C-alpha positions as a printed Julia matrix, in Angstrom:
485×3 Matrix{Float64}:
 45.73  102.33  -174.05
 46.6   104.37  -170.97
 48.83  107.44  -170.83
 52.57  107.53  -170.28
 53.13  107.98  -166.54
 56.33  108.63  -164.63
 56.73  104.9   -163.98
 56.27  104.07  -167.66
 58.64  106.78  -168.91
 61.49  106.02  -166.5
 61.21  102.26  -167.11
 61.0   102.71  -170.87
 64.26  104.67  -170.81
 65.96  101.49  -169.63
 63.78   98.84  -171.25
 61.31   99.71  -174.04
 59.61   96.32  -173.61
 58.82   97.03  -169.95
 57.53  100.49  -170.87
 55.26   98.94  -173.48
 53.98   96.31  -171.03
 53.22   98.95  -168.41
 51.35  101.2   -170.81
 49.41   98.43  -172.54
 48.26   96.91  -169.27
 49.92   93.59  -170.1
 51.9    93.79  -166.85
 48.83   92.75  -164.88
 48.72   89.52  -166.88
 52.42   88.89  -166.3
 52.37   89.3   -162.52
 50.6    86.46  -160.73
 50.53   88.07  -157.26
 47.45   90.24  -156.91
 47.17   90.88  -153.17
 49.47   93.15  -151.21
 51.25   91.71  -148.21
 50.75   93.35  -144.83
 54.23   94.83  -145.09
 53.6    96.3   -148.56
 50.32   97.8   -147.42
 51.98   99.37  -144.39
 54.7   101.01  -146.52
 52.05  102.47  -148.83
 50.11  103.82  -145.85
 53.26  105.42  -144.45
 53.8   107.21  -147.76
 50.21  108.44  -147.79
 50.55  109.75  -144.23
 53.76  111.62  -145.03
 52.08  113.15  -148.09
 49.1   114.24  -145.99
 51.32  115.87  -143.39
 53.35  117.62  -146.08
 50.19  119.17  -147.52
 49.39  120.57  -144.06
 52.48  122.77  -144.4
 50.59  124.69  -147.09
 47.25  125.59  -145.43
 46.24  127.92  -148.27
 46.89  125.31  -150.94
 44.11  124.11  -153.22
 43.92  120.32  -153.45
 43.17  118.67  -156.78
 41.39  115.56  -155.56
 39.55  114.64  -158.77
 40.13  110.97  -159.63
 39.44  111.53  -163.33
 42.72  112.7   -164.91
 41.11  114.77  -167.66
 38.97  116.64  -165.17
 41.89  117.02  -162.74
 44.21  118.39  -165.43
 41.64  120.93  -166.6
 41.07  122.09  -163.04
 44.81  122.36  -162.48
 45.28  124.42  -165.66
 42.46  126.76  -164.68
 43.92  127.36  -161.21
 47.45  127.88  -162.51
 46.18  130.57  -164.87
 44.41  132.31  -161.98
 46.86  134.86  -160.54
 45.0   134.77  -157.22
 46.01  131.11  -156.69
 49.47  130.73  -155.19
 49.63  127.06  -154.08
 48.31  123.93  -155.76
 48.45  120.48  -154.16
 48.46  117.25  -156.21
 48.23  119.16  -159.48
 47.52  116.98  -162.53
 49.03  117.4   -165.99
 48.03  115.59  -169.17
 49.48  116.31  -172.61
 50.34  114.29  -175.73
 49.61  111.06  -173.89
 51.9   111.92  -170.95
 50.56  112.35  -167.43
 52.11  113.63  -164.18
 51.07  114.62  -160.69
 52.94  117.38  -158.85
 52.89  117.03  -155.06
 53.17  120.76  -154.37
 53.34  123.76  -156.72
 53.97  127.24  -155.35
 53.78  130.34  -157.52
 57.15  132.06  -157.7
 57.17  135.24  -159.78
 56.42  134.25  -163.35
 57.22  130.6   -162.68
 56.46  127.84  -160.22
 58.38  126.14  -157.43
 57.89  122.37  -157.66
 58.16  120.41  -154.4
 58.33  116.6   -154.47
 57.51  114.79  -151.2
 59.25  111.53  -150.3
 58.76  109.4   -147.18
 62.52  108.9   -146.8
 65.22  110.43  -144.62
 67.88  109.95  -147.31
 68.32  111.79  -150.58
 68.66  109.47  -153.59
 69.69  109.89  -157.21
 66.44  108.28  -158.38
 64.5   111.19  -156.86
 66.15  113.5   -159.4
 64.63  111.41  -162.2
 61.21  111.51  -160.52
 61.25  115.3   -160.19
 62.67  115.78  -163.69
 59.86  113.79  -165.3
 57.21  115.84  -163.5
 58.96  119.12  -164.33
 59.24  118.07  -167.99
 55.5   117.35  -168.29
 54.56  120.59  -166.5
 56.87  122.5   -168.85
 55.3   120.79  -171.87
 51.91  121.98  -170.62
 53.17  125.57  -170.9
 54.07  126.36  -167.3
 57.57  127.39  -166.25
 59.23  125.45  -163.42
 61.79  127.9   -162.04
 62.88  125.95  -158.95
 62.62  122.4   -157.65
 62.89  121.06  -154.1
 62.76  117.7   -152.42
 60.88  117.4   -149.14
 62.26  114.56  -147.01
 61.53  113.29  -143.51
 63.89  114.99  -141.05
 66.19  112.82  -138.96
 65.82  115.4   -136.17
 62.07  114.95  -135.78
 60.77  113.49  -132.53
 57.27  112.53  -131.44
 55.42  115.56  -130.1
 57.19  118.11  -132.32
 55.27  120.41  -134.64
 54.48  119.11  -138.12
 56.88  121.65  -139.68
 59.77  119.91  -137.94
 58.94  116.58  -139.57
 60.43  117.7   -142.88
 63.76  118.79  -144.33
 63.83  120.56  -147.69
 66.66  120.24  -150.23
 67.02  122.45  -153.3
 67.65  120.36  -156.42
 66.87  122.95  -159.09
 70.12  122.72  -161.04
 70.27  118.91  -161.15
 66.61  118.53  -162.07
 66.59  121.13  -164.85
 69.69  119.52  -166.39
 67.97  116.12  -166.27
 64.85  117.61  -167.89
 66.94  118.61  -170.91
 68.39  115.09  -171.03
 64.88  113.59  -170.97
 63.29  115.8   -173.63
 64.79  114.0   -176.69
 63.15  110.75  -175.53
 59.63  112.24  -175.33
 58.45  111.34  -178.82
 60.51  108.14  -178.98
 58.93  106.69  -175.84
 55.46  107.79  -176.9
 55.87  105.89  -180.19
 57.48  102.79  -178.67
 54.87  102.36  -175.94
 51.95  103.13  -178.26
 52.76  100.61  -180.98
 50.36   97.6   -181.05
 53.29   95.18  -181.32
 55.39   94.51  -178.21
 59.06   95.43  -178.78
 61.41   92.45  -178.67
 63.04   92.32  -175.23
 66.82   92.58  -174.99
 68.76   91.16  -172.05
 70.17   94.01  -169.95
 72.07   94.06  -166.7
 69.09   95.89  -165.18
 66.88   92.86  -165.95
 68.21   91.08  -162.85
 66.07   93.29  -160.61
 63.0    93.36  -162.82
 59.82   91.98  -161.3
 58.83   90.53  -164.65
 62.12   88.84  -165.5
 60.9    85.31  -164.69
 57.99   85.82  -167.09
 60.11   87.53  -169.74
 63.65   86.64  -170.79
 64.14   84.47  -167.72
 61.23   82.21  -168.51
 62.07   78.5   -168.73
 65.76   79.19  -168.03
 67.0    77.32  -164.98
 70.12   78.75  -163.34
 70.28   81.93  -165.38
 73.57   83.85  -165.33
 71.89   86.3   -162.96
 72.17   83.53  -160.34
 75.95   84.02  -160.32
 76.87   85.64  -156.97
 78.15   89.22  -157.29
 77.91   89.24  -161.07
 79.49   92.48  -162.29
 78.35   94.6   -165.21
 81.58   93.85  -167.09
 81.25   90.06  -166.69
 77.6    90.25  -167.69
 78.54   92.2   -170.82
 81.14   89.58  -171.75
 78.68   86.71  -171.28
 75.93   88.52  -173.17
 78.3    89.16  -176.08
 79.03   85.41  -176.17
 75.29   84.71  -176.22
 75.47   82.9   -172.86
 72.4    83.21  -170.64
 72.63   79.97  -168.63
 75.31   79.14  -166.04
 75.88   75.64  -167.38
 76.98   77.13  -170.73
 79.82   79.19  -169.23
 83.11   77.79  -170.59
 85.91   76.69  -168.28
 88.24   79.44  -169.43
 85.84   82.25  -168.54
 87.24   84.33  -165.63
 85.22   83.75  -162.44
 85.95   84.19  -158.76
 86.36   81.08  -156.63
 82.81   81.35  -155.35
 81.38   81.99  -158.82
 83.3    79.02  -160.26
 81.92   76.86  -157.46
 78.37   77.8   -158.44
 79.09   76.99  -162.09
 80.51   73.59  -161.19
 77.49   72.72  -159.02
 75.11   73.66  -161.82
 77.07   71.76  -164.44
 77.51   68.59  -162.34
 74.08   68.89  -160.64
 75.83   68.04  -157.37
 76.09   70.18  -154.23
 79.43   71.58  -153.11
 80.63   70.59  -149.61
 83.67   72.5   -148.35
 86.55   70.87  -146.49
 86.06   73.22  -143.55
 82.36   72.49  -142.99
 83.07   69.89  -140.32
 85.6    71.98  -138.41
 83.38   75.07  -138.47
 80.37   73.13  -137.21
 82.39   71.38  -134.49
 83.61   74.77  -133.24
 80.08   75.33  -131.88
 80.0    74.91  -128.12
 77.01   73.55  -126.2
 74.49   74.45  -125.04
 73.89   76.5   -128.15
 71.32   79.3   -128.44
 69.71   79.91  -131.85
 68.71   83.58  -131.87
 66.44   85.64  -134.12
 65.16   89.23  -133.72
 62.23   91.06  -135.24
 62.26   94.84  -135.4
 59.99   97.74  -136.29
 60.95  100.85  -138.25
 58.48  103.65  -139.05
 58.52  107.08  -140.67
 56.55  108.64  -137.81
 58.17  107.4   -134.57
 56.0   105.14  -132.43
 57.57  106.31  -129.16
 59.14  109.48  -127.65
 62.83  110.35  -128.18
 63.19  108.12  -131.25
 64.17  109.38  -134.7
 62.22  108.46  -137.84
 63.16  105.05  -139.25
 65.04  104.0   -136.14
 65.23  100.22  -136.08
 63.72   99.09  -132.79
 63.99   95.43  -131.72
 60.54   94.34  -130.6
 60.84   90.6   -130.08
 63.18   87.63  -130.14
 63.08   83.87  -130.15
 65.75   81.56  -128.77
 65.93   77.82  -129.27
 68.29   76.34  -126.7
 69.86   73.01  -127.67
 72.09   70.65  -125.7
 73.37   69.13  -128.97
 72.47   69.14  -132.65
 68.67   69.05  -132.95
 68.23   68.3   -129.22
 65.99   71.16  -128.16
 65.79   71.7   -124.42
 63.97   75.06  -124.33
 62.32   77.79  -126.36
 62.7    81.25  -124.85
 60.9    84.22  -126.34
 60.06   87.85  -125.74
 57.5    90.19  -127.31
 57.46   93.86  -126.36
 54.4    95.71  -125.12
 53.44   97.65  -128.28
 52.21  100.61  -126.23
 55.71  101.62  -125.07
 59.42  101.48  -125.84
 60.55   98.19  -124.25
 64.14   98.05  -125.49
 65.63   98.15  -122.0
 63.45   95.3   -120.8
 64.12   93.31  -123.98
 67.86   93.78  -123.52
 67.89   92.67  -119.89
 65.75   89.62  -120.69
 68.0    88.76  -123.63
 71.12   88.83  -121.46
 69.49   86.59  -118.88
 68.1    84.15  -121.47
 71.42   83.71  -123.27
 73.4    82.9   -120.13
 77.16   83.16  -120.0
 78.37   80.09  -121.91
 77.67   78.35  -125.19
 77.57   79.51  -128.79
 74.87   81.86  -130.03
 73.82   80.81  -133.52
 72.6    83.55  -135.85
 71.86   83.72  -139.58
 73.5    86.82  -141.17
 74.93   89.82  -139.34
 71.54   91.29  -138.47
 71.38   89.94  -134.91
 74.93   91.09  -134.25
 74.05   94.6   -135.49
 70.97   94.71  -133.23
 72.94   93.69  -130.15
 75.67   96.22  -130.96
 73.06   98.96  -131.29
 71.64   98.02  -127.88
 75.15   98.24  -126.45
 75.47  101.82  -127.72
 72.04  102.66  -126.33
 72.73  101.22  -122.86
 76.41  101.75  -121.96
 75.93  100.13  -118.55
 75.01   96.87  -120.32
 77.56   97.14  -123.14
 80.14   94.83  -121.54
 77.66   91.99  -121.2
 76.25   92.65  -124.67
 79.75   92.64  -126.18
 80.32   89.24  -124.61
 77.19   87.99  -126.39
 78.55   89.25  -129.71
 81.8    87.42  -129.06
 79.88   84.13  -128.73
 77.96   84.54  -132.0
 78.47   82.13  -134.91
 76.86   82.96  -138.24
 75.29   79.79  -139.67
 74.49   81.62  -142.9
 78.17   82.49  -143.35
 79.17   78.87  -142.68
 76.8    77.77  -145.46
 78.1    80.53  -147.74
 81.69   79.33  -147.29
 81.11   75.59  -147.22
 77.91   74.5   -148.93
 76.15   75.26  -152.19
 73.25   73.51  -153.92
 72.22   74.18  -157.54
 68.7    74.98  -156.3
 70.03   77.91  -154.24
 70.1    79.98  -157.45
 72.9    82.2   -156.19
 71.45   82.95  -152.76
 72.1    81.5   -149.31
 69.36   83.4   -147.47
 67.42   81.25  -145.02
 64.23   81.56  -147.12
 66.18   79.91  -149.98
 68.29   77.34  -148.16
 65.5    76.04  -145.91
 63.15   74.65  -148.61
 66.13   73.02  -150.36
 67.73   71.42  -147.3
 64.65   71.0   -145.1
 61.74   70.69  -147.57
 59.42   69.3   -144.89
 59.52   72.65  -143.07
 57.46   75.55  -144.43
 56.18   79.01  -143.54
 53.08   78.55  -145.7
 50.67   77.81  -142.87
 51.7    80.8   -140.74
 49.42   83.83  -140.53
 52.55   86.03  -140.51
 55.16   84.54  -142.82
 57.74   87.26  -143.57
 59.72   89.92  -141.73
 58.05   92.92  -143.39
 54.61   91.68  -142.39
 55.83   91.03  -138.83
 57.09   94.59  -138.66
 53.8    95.95  -140.0
 51.72   93.83  -137.6
 53.66   95.15  -134.61
 53.37   98.74  -135.86
 49.61   98.33  -136.26
 49.45   96.99  -132.69
 51.38  100.03  -131.45
 49.08  102.36  -133.37
 45.94  100.67  -132.01
 44.77   99.59  -135.47
 43.48   96.17  -134.4
 40.2    95.53  -132.62
 40.63   94.27  -129.06
 39.51   90.73  -129.85
 42.25   90.42  -132.51
 45.17   91.73  -130.46
 46.06   88.5   -128.68
 45.82   86.48  -131.9
 48.21   88.91  -133.64
 50.67   88.61  -130.77
 50.54   84.8   -130.99
 51.13   85.01  -134.73
 54.19   87.21  -134.17
 55.63   84.78  -131.65
 54.99   81.82  -133.96
 56.75   83.49  -136.86
 59.86   84.39  -134.86
 59.9    80.92  -133.33
 59.8    79.4   -136.82
 62.95   81.32  -137.77
 65.0    79.91  -134.89
 63.6    76.42  -135.38
 64.62   76.71  -139.04
 68.22   77.33  -137.96
 68.13   74.27  -135.7
 66.89   72.11  -138.59
 69.38   73.57  -141.06
 72.24   72.89  -138.64
 71.1    69.31  -138.21
 70.85   68.77  -141.97
 74.34   70.19  -142.53
 75.78   67.58  -140.18
 74.66   64.93  -142.68
 77.38   66.2   -145.01
 80.34   65.97  -142.61
């Protein structure tokens, strides 16, 4: 059985069953997906790159690159006991079945300064837990952590700046050392729970709703679980759990629910969709020709272009399906930026021209509106025309949210949920790029020159096909909704 890692410890604090599954290796059997998506791989690579650049800030540091944990921990201990060594990178610690890796350790008097590197521009409470676990294990190994810092990506960094300017450091010593003391009483308890040969019985917790294993654990074979209730609060969950209710259809009539939550319960109990009285009027408010609009964007830790901050969301392409009436497509207009340069100005001008001056612009969620508003702030000379586009926008997703619900939506009205229910004949399965994260990663790889020349054009076609599918999906959803009015 493997050691207790940071992931195992922090998960076991919330759910002993998950901690046991992680340590025993049973998680691999529970999760059916084995291959990373392009988007997941890109995020991992960004984290690795930020870690590499952070290590460059400490040129005298000694890197522990041993893959064997026992060997790495022994080497780390030997170097930490050597007074001539002042900086250790990726130090490894292994004691009593617990293992940790410290990104950066810097000798500070009789103690050590622990630096945790994160590929984020924003500080988060969860980072305190991460640093506290590492500090706790290092302390258990007999080394004093006297100060703790978080190294984040700086919002002020721009392409071409020195590596030192990529990072911003925040002192979190007080918070981390307090959390270490809070963690210590759980050390032996978690070691015993996760080491036992018998899996602990799972208990339904509010945190289960975000667990990757929920569908294979307490959610298995339960259709329309209470976690499908929109905006379910902790207090309502606690009340339902106390009543022993885990399925929406078992919620009694007298239980306090919002109007939207009660609607979901009724649909599940009757097995019939809900159709709101205002669906017809909201759909008939659409003026023709209508333009169904979808954007794709890219967002990277290291900016792709000059004068752009880390993690700036840059629109890179759009698709527009122009219709003269419901499901009567008269044109498909599209744009894909040149990955080698910042094309936002060109994209904006093309967008304005493609969307004309009249007719509704159909979007799905507020994302497209936010992108257009951001372009208006970036280009003040175009803001008046961009504002007029925003004024013509009608959110099809919001119309569905207010006026239509199907039991198979399972609490969500995202387009990836509503489409297979309402338009089952339409699918993303045959597309080479089939999700937004992978589209973002593919464009970033193009910009970074990661693809061989013979693949570049195929990747661009795949990007255009994916974006086009999103706007076609809106056209088909709109058409299907008219069947209910």
